C-alpha positions in Angstrom: 3.7 22.0 17.6 2.1 18.6 17.0 2.4 15.7 19.3 4.2 12.5 18.3 0.9 10.7 17.9 -0.4 13.5 15.7 2.7 13.4 13.5 2.4 9.6 13.1 -1.2 10.1 12.0 -0.1 12.7 9.4 2.7 10.4 8.2 0.3 7.4 7.8 -2.6 9.5 6.4 -0.2 11.0 3.8 0.9 7.5 2.9 -2.7 6.5 2.2 -3.4 9.5 0.1 -0.2 8.9 -1.9 -1.0 5.2 -2.2 2.6 4.3 -1.3 3.7 0.7 -1.1 5.4 1.0 2.3 6.4 3.5 4.9 9.7 3.3 6.8 11.3 5.4 9.5 14.8 5.6 10.7 16.8 7.8 13.1 16.7 8.3 16.8 12.9 8.0 17.0 13.2 4.3 16.1 15.7 3.7 19.0 13.8 3.2 22.3 17.1 3.9 24.2 17.7 7.2 22.5 16.9 10.2 24.7 13.9 12.2 23.5 14.0 15.9 23.1 12.1 18.7 21.3 14.6 18.7 18.5 14.1 15.2 17.3 13.0 15.0 13.7 11.0 12.4 11.7 13.1 10.5 9.2 10.4 9.0 7.0 10.7 7.1 3.8 7.8 6.5 1.5 8.4 3.6 -0.9 6.5 3.7 -4.2 6.8 3.0 -7.9 5.7 6.4 -9.3 8.5 8.7 -8.0 8.0 11.0 -11.0 4.4 11.7 -10.0 5.4 12.4 -6.4 8.0 15.0 -7.3 6.0 16.6 -10.1 3.6 18.0 -7.5 5.0 18.7 -4.1 1.7 20.0 -2.6 1.5 16.8 -0.5 4.4 18.2 1.6 2.0 20.9 2.8 0.2 18.3 4.9 3.3 18.5 7.3 3.2 22.2 7.7 4.7 25.3 6.1 7.8 24.5 4.0 10.9 26.5 4.9 13.0 25.5 1.9 11.7 24.9 -1.6 
């Protein structure tokens, strides 16, 4: 399993590759008072103009690991 630092690196590197306009994150990881546990996920939003291009080729998702649902 990746560390939090490694995940943030993947998130930001993916944003650069996709040339997104902005990256946002929500959920418990953004709340410093929320208890941390191994089941916390990463609620990431990539903001960009070319949504059609993003969903036409989902190979960029593989940067995050094996997809369980397609």
